[in-house]
C-alpha positions in Angstrom: 0.0 0.0 0.0 1.3 3.4 -1.0 1.8 6.3 1.4 -0.8 9.0 1.2 -0.3 11.9 -1.1 1.2 15.2 0.2 -2.1 17.2 -0.3 -4.0 14.6 1.8 -1.4 14.7 4.6 -1.4 18.5 4.4 -5.2 18.7 4.8 -5.5 16.2 7.6 -2.7 17.9 9.5 -4.6 21.2 9.1 -7.6 19.5 10.5 -5.7 18.2 13.5 -1.9 18.1 13.9 -0.8 14.5 14.1 -3.4 13.0 11.8 -1.0 13.2 8.8 1.7 11.4 10.7 -0.7 8.7 11.6 -1.6 8.3 7.9 2.1 8.1 7.1 2.3 5.2 9.6 4.4 7.3 12.0 2.1 6.3 14.9 4.2 7.4 17.9 5.0 10.8 16.3 1.3 11.2 15.3 -0.1 10.4 18.7 2.5 12.7 20.3 1.4 15.6 18.0 -2.3 14.9 18.8 -1.6 14.8 22.5 0.5 18.0 22.4 -2.2 19.7 20.4 -4.9 18.6 22.9 -2.9 19.8 25.9 -2.1 23.2 24.3 -5.7 23.6 23.0 -7.3 22.9 26.4 -4.8 24.9 28.5 -5.1 27.9 26.2 -8.9 27.8 25.9 -8.4 27.9 22.2 -11.7 26.1 21.2 -13.7 28.5 23.4 -11.9 31.5 21.7 -12.7 29.9 18.3 -16.4 29.6 19.3 -16.5 33.2 20.5 -14.8 34.4 17.3 -17.2 32.7 15.0 -20.2 34.0 16.9 -18.8 37.5 16.7 -18.1 37.8 20.5 -14.5 39.1 19.9 -14.1 40.6 23.3 -15.0 37.3 25.0 -12.5 35.6 22.7 -9.8 37.9 24.0 -10.9 37.3 27.6 -10.8 33.5 27.6 -7.4 33.1 25.8 -4.4 32.0 27.8 -1.7 33.5 25.8 1.1 31.7 27.7 -0.2 28.4 26.4 -1.5 29.6 23.0 2.0 30.9 22.0 3.1 27.3 21.6 0.3 26.5 19.1 1.7 28.2 15.9 5.0 26.4 16.0 3.5 23.1 16.9 0.8 23.4 14.3 3.1 24.5 11.4 5.8 21.9 12.3 3.3 19.1 12.4 2.0 20.2 8.9 5.5 20.4 7.5 6.7 17.1 9.1 3.7 15.2 7.7 4.1 16.9 4.3 7.7 16.0 3.9 7.1 12.3 4.8 4.3 11.9 2.2 4.9 9.7 -0.8 4.9 12.3 -3.6 6.7 15.0 -1.7 9.6 16.1 -3.8 11.1 18.7 -1.5 13.9 20.8 -2.7 16.3 22.7 -0.5 14.8 25.1 2.0 11.4 23.6 1.7 10.8 24.3 5.3 11.1 28.1 5.0 7.5 28.9 4.1 6.3 26.8 7.1 8.8 28.4 9.5 7.9 31.9 8.4 4.2 31.0 8.6 4.8 30.0 12.2 6.6 33.2 12.9 3.8 35.2 11.3 1.1 33.3 13.2 2.9 34.0 16.5 3.4 37.7 15.7 -0.2 37.9 14.7 -1.3 36.4 17.9 0.8 38.8 20.0 -0.5 41.8 18.1 -4.1 40.7 17.6 -5.5 42.8 20.4 -3.6 46.0 19.5 -4.4 46.4 15.8 -6.9 49.0 14.8 -9.4 46.6 13.4 -9.9 44.0 16.2 -11.0 40.8 14.5 -9.9 38.6 17.3 -7.1 36.2 18.5 -8.2 33.6 15.9 -8.8 35.5 12.7 -6.0 38.1 12.8 -3.2 35.5 13.2 -4.8 33.5 10.4 -4.6 36.5 8.1 -0.9 37.0 9.2 -0.2 33.4 8.0 -0.6 34.4 4.3 2.2 37.0 4.2 4.3 34.8 6.4 4.2 31.8 4.1 4.7 34.1 1.1 7.8 35.7 2.7 9.2 32.2 3.5 8.6 31.2 -0.1 10.4 34.3 -1.5 13.4 33.7 0.8 13.5 30.1 -0.3 13.5 31.2 -3.9 16.3 33.7 -3.2 18.4 31.1 -1.5 18.0 28.6 -4.3 18.8 31.3 -6.9 21.9 32.4 -5.0 23.1 28.8 -4.8 22.6 28.2 -8.5 24.3 31.4 -9.6 28.0 31.0 -10.5 30.6 32.2 -8.0 32.0 35.6 -8.7 
């Protein structure tokens, strides 16, 4: 039986970190990611903040968040996604393939830290999600630059 495709792993890890590793038959790693996600999620009250955010109770979302715990989530989340992605059957990863994921984690973390200070307060859930997009893009650009510099002849 073949390993799952990278897009399948990517989507399952977006749903819950660790599911992609379990599909890749990395059971200990997958269960560890699920357990870590559960602990961080519960300790940070993240699901409650998600509920408040989706019901437009933004101030309540800010009030229930435990930032000391939630700060772990972006790196855990993005690392689990990248780890499952790189282990997938059809993943043909070139050099620096981790950079979009790393910069995405940085951007999520920064977005979380500044979510309650930006002019348009859309919450501790939605603002970091918006920050992910430029983070992944910056990581992709830096990856392309590094690859281009390595390929150019020495001067």
